[in-house]
N, C-alpha and C positions, 0 to 999 in steps of 0.2 A: 370403922365398920362395926355396927352392933348386930350381933347374932343373938336372938332370943330363942334359945333352944328349949325343947321339951326335956332335955337331959343335958349331960355335960359333954356330949359329942359334937364337935364343931365340923359340920359337913361342908362348910364354905370353901375350904381348900380343895376338896374333891371336885366340887362344881366348878371352881375357878380353873382347875386343870383341864376339865373337859371343854370348857368354853375357850380357853387359850388354844387347845388343839383344833377346835372348830374354826377359830379365827385364822389360824395359820394355814388351813387347808381350804378355806372357802374361796369362792370366786372373787377376783379383784374388781375394783371400780365401784360405782354407785350401786348400792344394793336396793332391792325392793323388799318390803315386808313379806315374810313367808319364805324367803330364800333359805334353803337348807342344804346348800352346796358343800358345806364343810363336813369333816368326819366327826362322827359321834359314836360312843360305845354302843355295842349291840344292845337292842332293847330300849334305847334312849333316843329321843328326837330333840334336836336343837334347831331353832330357827332364828333368823334375824327378825327382830320385831319392829325396828324403825330407828330413826335418828331423833335426838333430843330436839326440843323446840328451841328456837333462837330468839332471845330478847335483847334488843340493842336500841340505840338512839341514832337518828339520822343527823345530817349536817345542820338541821334546824333545831336540834335537841328535842325532837319529837319521838315518842316511844314507837318502836317498830317490833311487831311480833311476827315470826315466821314459823309456822308449824313444820317440824322436822327439818329445820334449817341448819342445825348444828351437826355437821357431818363428822365431827371429831368425837362425838358422844354417841355410842351405838348401844342399842338395847337388844337383848336376846331373851328368848323363852326356852327353858330347858324342861322338857316333858319326860316324866318317868312313870311308866305304866306299872300297875301292881304286878303284872306278870313279866316284867322286864328281865328277870334273871333267866327265864327259860324260853321266852318267845320273842319273835320279831315285834317291833313296835307296831301296833295296829294303826293303820291310817285313820286320820280324822275325817269326819264329814266336813264339807266345806260350804260356805255361802259365797256369793260373789265378792265379798269384802273381808272375810275372816274364816278361820277354821273354828270348829265347834269343840270347845274344851269339855272334857268328861270328868268333872270333879269326883264322881263316885268310883272312877277307875284309875285315875292318875293324879299326879301333882304337877303343877306348873311353877317353876322357880324362875323369877325374873332376875336378870343380870345386866348391869351397866358396865360398859367398857369405855374408858377414856383414852383415846389415842395419844393425846398430848403428853400424858405422864405414864402411859402403859399400866394404868391401875384398873382393877376390877372390883365392883361392889356387888355382892350377892345379896339379894333382898330375901330375908327369911320367909319361907313359905308359911310359917306359923303366924305371921303378921297380916296375911292378905286373903285368908279364906280361899285359897286356890285348890283345896282338896277336902274331900270328906273322909279320906282314908285316915286311919289312926296315925298320929304324928310319930310315935315311936316306931311303927312299922315302916314309915317312909324313911326316917333317919337310918334305920337298920338296913333297908333296901339299898340306899345310896352307898353305904360302906360295903355291903356284900357285892354290889356291882363293881366297885373299885377293886376289891380283892379278886373277884372272879376274872376280870379282864386285864387288870394291870398288876396284880400281885400285891397291891397295897404297899409297895416298896418305894423308897425315894431313889431317884436316879440322878447322877451328877451331870449328864449331858444337857445341852441347851434344849434338846427335844427329848423329854423323858420317855416318849413312846417309841423312839427309834429302835431301842434294843428289843422291843417286843414285837415289832412289825414282822419279823421273820418267823415268829412262832406260829405254829399251826393254829389256824382259826382267828388270827388277828386281822382287823378288829371285828370283822363280820364273818362268822363261820359260814361255810357253804355246805352243800350236801356231801362234798368230797372230804370234808374235815372230820 
């Protein structure tokens, strides 16, 4: 995985951790693009974005293309709003086929998950013009969110968030917290 960062801070491990938690908590079965049934940190929105396209050859050695046909390769979109540290993630406006991304207010980081080998590839936001926000601000925001909600510490358990779930305000503070 190549991360082309605006500085020497590699945020891909943070994003990978958030996506792994989302995957572990999302609905099972065949997913529809836009599904946001998994857990995400306060102020962050993660959605399932679709399955990879499948390219194969049939019994006659003819090329076969199936859009979204590879259900072992899952794509996710991680949205981080500029106010994610202090505010709930503001809902997106929707069209009948997609949500409307707000590059002046948020970053979208695309992530691929391979079920076959349990690998994750974080696509650097710097490479895809997914935001008009300052790249240093976005990178700092990712690390601040991680520190605020998860303490930025490494945990030894299989589920690193388990220890924090009993903490007041995890992961989604309520008016009672």
